[in-house]
C-alpha positions in Angstrom: 10.2 31.5 -3.0 13.0 31.6 -5.4 11.5 30.6 -8.8 13.1 28.5 -11.6 15.2 30.5 -14.0 13.5 29.0 -17.1 9.7 28.9 -16.5 9.0 28.0 -20.0 10.7 24.5 -19.4 8.5 23.8 -16.6 11.3 23.2 -14.2 11.1 19.4 -14.5 14.0 17.2 -15.4 13.7 13.9 -17.1 13.9 11.0 -14.7 15.8 8.7 -17.0 19.1 8.5 -15.2 21.0 10.6 -17.8 20.4 14.1 -16.6 21.9 15.6 -13.6 20.2 18.4 -11.7 21.7 21.9 -11.9 21.2 24.8 -9.7 18.9 26.6 -12.2 16.2 23.9 -11.7 16.3 24.0 -7.9 13.5 26.0 -6.2 14.3 27.1 -2.5 12.4 28.8 0.3 13.3 29.3 3.9 11.7 27.2 6.6 10.1 28.5 9.8 13.5 27.8 11.5 15.3 29.8 8.8 12.9 32.8 9.1 13.2 32.7 12.8 17.0 32.8 12.7 16.8 35.7 10.2 14.5 37.6 12.5 16.9 36.9 15.4 19.7 38.3 13.3 17.7 41.4 12.7 16.8 41.9 16.4 20.6 41.3 17.4 21.6 43.9 14.7 19.3 46.5 16.0 20.5 45.9 19.5 24.1 46.1 18.5 23.6 49.3 16.7 21.6 50.9 19.5 23.7 49.8 22.4 27.1 49.2 20.8 27.4 45.7 22.0 30.3 44.0 20.2 29.2 40.6 21.2 25.9 41.1 19.5 27.9 41.9 16.3 29.8 38.7 16.7 26.4 36.7 17.2 24.8 38.4 14.1 27.7 37.5 11.8 28.0 34.0 13.3 24.3 33.3 12.7 24.5 34.8 9.1 27.5 32.7 8.4 25.8 29.5 9.8 22.7 30.3 7.5 25.0 30.7 4.4 26.8 27.4 5.1 23.4 25.6 5.8 22.0 27.0 2.6 25.0 25.8 0.5 24.9 22.3 2.1 21.2 22.0 1.4 21.7 22.9 -2.2 24.4 20.3 -2.4 21.9 17.7 -1.4 20.2 18.1 -4.8 23.0 19.4 -7.1 24.2 16.7 -9.4 21.3 14.5 -8.5 20.2 12.0 -11.2 16.9 10.0 -10.7 15.6 7.2 -12.7 11.9 6.1 -12.8 11.3 2.6 -14.2 8.3 0.6 -14.9 9.3 -3.0 -14.3 5.9 -4.8 -14.2 2.7 -5.0 -16.0 0.0 -2.4 -15.2 -3.7 -3.2 -15.4 -6.6 -0.8 -15.2 -8.2 -0.6 -11.8 -4.9 -1.6 -9.9 -2.3 0.7 -8.3 0.6 1.6 -10.4 4.2 0.8 -9.0 7.2 2.6 -10.3 10.8 2.0 -9.2 12.9 5.1 -8.2 16.6 4.8 -8.2 19.5 7.3 -8.1 22.9 7.3 -9.7 24.9 8.9 -6.8 28.3 8.5 -5.4 27.4 9.9 -1.9 24.6 9.9 0.6 21.8 12.3 0.0 19.0 12.9 2.5 15.8 13.5 0.5 12.0 13.5 0.8 9.9 12.3 -2.2 6.3 13.2 -2.7 5.0 9.8 -3.6 1.5 10.5 -2.6 0.8 13.8 -4.2 0.3 15.1 -7.8 3.7 17.1 -8.1 2.2 20.4 -7.2 3.0 22.6 -4.1 -0.3 24.0 -2.7 0.7 24.8 0.7 -1.7 22.4 2.4 0.3 19.1 1.9 -0.6 16.0 3.8 2.6 14.6 5.6 1.5 11.2 4.6 2.2 12.0 1.0 6.0 12.3 1.7 8.5 9.4 2.0 11.9 9.8 3.5 14.8 8.4 1.3 18.5 8.3 1.8 19.7 7.9 -1.8 22.8 6.0 -1.3 24.5 4.1 -4.2 22.1 1.2 -5.1 19.2 2.7 -3.1 15.7 2.2 -4.5 12.2 3.1 -3.5 8.7 2.3 -4.9 6.5 5.1 -6.1 2.9 4.1 -5.8 0.3 5.8 -8.2 -3.5 5.6 -8.0 -5.2 3.3 -10.5 -5.6 4.5 -14.0 -7.8 3.6 -17.1 -6.3 1.6 -19.9 -4.0 3.6 -22.3 -0.7 5.4 -22.0 0.6 5.6 -18.5 0.1 9.1 -17.2 2.5 10.0 -14.4 2.5 13.3 -12.5 5.8 15.1 -11.8 7.7 13.8 -8.9 8.8 16.4 -6.3 12.1 15.8 -4.6 12.7 17.9 -1.5 15.7 18.2 1.0 16.1 20.2 4.2 19.3 18.6 5.3 21.4 19.2 7.3 20.1 22.0 9.5 16.5 22.4 8.3 16.8 26.3 7.6 16.1 26.0 3.9 13.8 23.8 1.8 15.2 23.0 -1.7 13.1 21.1 -4.2 13.1 19.9 -7.7 10.7 18.3 -10.1 11.3 15.2 -12.2 9.0 13.7 -14.9 8.6 10.2 -16.1 10.3 9.4 -19.5 8.9 5.9 -20.1 6.2 4.8 -22.5 4.5 2.3 -20.4 0.9 1.2 -21.2 -1.9 0.4 -18.8 -3.5 -2.8 -20.0 -7.3 -3.4 -19.7 -8.6 -5.0 -16.6 -9.2 -8.7 -17.5 -12.9 -9.8 -17.3 -13.3 -13.5 -16.5 -16.1 -15.1 -18.5 -17.2 -18.2 -20.2 -15.6 -18.5 -23.7 -18.1 -17.9 -26.5 -19.5 -21.0 -28.3 -19.8 -19.3 -31.7 -18.7 -16.2 -33.6 -20.7 -13.2 -34.5 -18.8 -12.4 -37.6 -20.4 -12.1 -40.9 -18.1 -14.6 -42.4 -15.6 -17.2 -41.6 -12.5 -18.3 -43.3 -13.2 -20.7 -46.2 -11.0 -23.5 -44.8 -12.9 -23.3 -41.5 -16.3 -23.3 -42.9 -15.7 -25.9 -45.6 -17.5 -29.2 -45.3 -16.3 -32.3 -46.9 -18.9 -33.7 -49.2 -19.7 -37.1 -49.8 -17.7 -39.0 -52.5 -21.0 -40.1 -54.0 -22.4 -36.6 -54.5 -22.8 -35.9 -58.2 -21.0 -32.6 -57.8 -17.9 -34.5 -56.7 -17.7 -37.1 -59.7 -15.5 -36.9 -62.7 -14.9 -38.9 -65.8 -13.1 -42.2 -65.3 -9.4 -42.0 -65.8 -7.6 -45.1 -67.2 -5.5 -46.6 -64.4 -7.5 -45.2 -61.5 -8.2 -47.4 -58.5 -11.4 -49.4 -58.8 -12.2 -48.0 -55.3 -12.6 -44.6 -56.8 -15.4 -45.7 -59.2 -18.9 -44.5 -58.3 -20.6 -47.8 -58.6 -24.0 -46.4 -57.5 -24.0 -43.9 -60.3 -22.8 -46.6 -62.8 -25.7 -48.8 -61.8 -28.1 -45.8 -62.3 -26.8 -44.4 -65.5 -24.2 -46.9 -66.9 -21.7 -44.1 -67.1 -18.2 -44.9 -65.5 -17.4 -42.1 -63.2 -14.7 -41.6 -60.6 -15.2 -40.2 -57.1 -13.4 -36.8 -56.5 -12.9 -36.0 -52.8 -12.1 -32.5 -51.5 -10.3 -32.2 -48.3 -9.5 -29.1 -46.3 -5.8 -28.3 -45.9 -4.5 -30.3 -43.1 -2.8 -27.6 -40.7 -2.6 -27.1 -37.0 -4.2 -23.6 -36.6 -3.7 -21.6 -33.4 -6.6 -20.6 -31.3 -8.5 -17.5 -32.6 -9.1 -14.7 -30.0 -11.1 -12.3 -32.1 -13.3 -9.3 -31.4 -15.8 -10.8 -33.7 -16.5 -13.6 -31.1 -18.7 -11.2 -29.3 -22.0 -9.4 -30.1 -21.2 -6.3 -32.3 -22.7 -3.8 -29.8 -20.4 -4.8 -26.9 -18.8 -1.7 -25.3 -15.2 -1.2 -26.3 -13.9 -1.1 -22.8 -15.7 -4.4 -21.9 -14.6 -6.0 -25.1 -10.9 -5.1 -24.4 -11.3 -6.7 -20.9 -12.8 -9.8 -22.4 -10.0 -10.3 -25.0 -7.4 -9.5 -22.3 -8.7 -12.3 -20.1 -8.5 -14.8 -23.1 -4.9 -13.8 -23.9 -3.7 -14.1 -20.2 -5.6 -17.5 -20.2 -3.8 -18.7 -23.4 -0.5 -17.5 -21.9 -1.1 -19.3 -18.7 -2.0 -22.6 -20.5 1.1 -22.2 -22.9 -1.0 -22.7 -26.1 -0.6 -20.9 -29.4 -3.1 -18.2 -30.2 -3.8 -15.4 -32.6 -5.3 -12.1 -31.4 -7.6 -10.6 -34.1 -8.5 -6.9 -33.7 -9.9 -4.6 -36.5 -7.2 -4.1 -39.2 -4.7 -6.0 -37.2 -3.8 -9.6 -36.2 -1.1 -10.8 -33.9 0.0 -14.4 -34.3 2.6 -16.4 -32.4 5.9 -14.6 -32.3 8.5 -13.5 -29.8 7.1 -11.1 -27.2 3.5 -11.9 -28.3 2.1 -11.4 -24.8 3.4 -7.9 -24.6 2.3 -7.1 -28.1 -1.2 -8.3 -27.6 -1.6 -6.6 -24.2 -0.3 -3.3 -25.6 -2.5 -3.5 -28.6 -5.6 -4.0 -26.3 -4.4 -1.2 -24.0 -4.1 1.3 -27.0 -7.2 0.0 -28.9 -9.3 3.0 -29.6 
């Protein structure tokens, strides 16, 4: 096998659509057919030398020329290739990951993609791991990865192989995903909690409007005040003219609070992320405002709130 020229670089090219494959990043090896033809050339050469058969010389050079042309044509299948791996959907833990592979090409290329392996050649590959792909202009294919836990999306290198057109040489290249997709927690359906487990609540939410006749909510009578504000009960008891003072909470339409403090403090982090994810998706489905509250961070109504909240839950550590 001919190795990559730069082993320190890992031999993998970014699959972002902006890099084109050069010959230094192509690894090649002869197939069984290729080795068979080379062995036939060797036998014909020995026969030609020993028996001075001119036709054998012609066959040897004809076969070697065909092998050279086939090698060059196989390399041309990969040279200049530019792949792009995109994540165009939301990924949740426990579900297969789907990436869209596309190629920026101006001609047909006959390739095989290892969409079921882990990007390493171990000599014992399952044929079911490979997918044939003709990368014509505008052609796309789906790369399916196994389920992953929440967090940053981890994508193995993608092997791209070609043996066209004669199958005497196998040329391969490696591509690695350049995106920053996040795997969101698996939503856990549950009954919404009836009360919070937080140590304290916002003063406006916990404030209770006291009665106007409470002594603590009375003040000295102000000239010109309405007679309805006078605390007549207190006047009857003490003979002192006092006015009622009412305290009202600020009237505001507060969005729903989706807080980690709504659950017992010893809830496992993974389960807690799934519970909050379910409530975020439910609020999005019902098109109602909400605020996601995590330790040291709150995400209120804003453009792209769904993605911001799910990303925060996916990266919550």
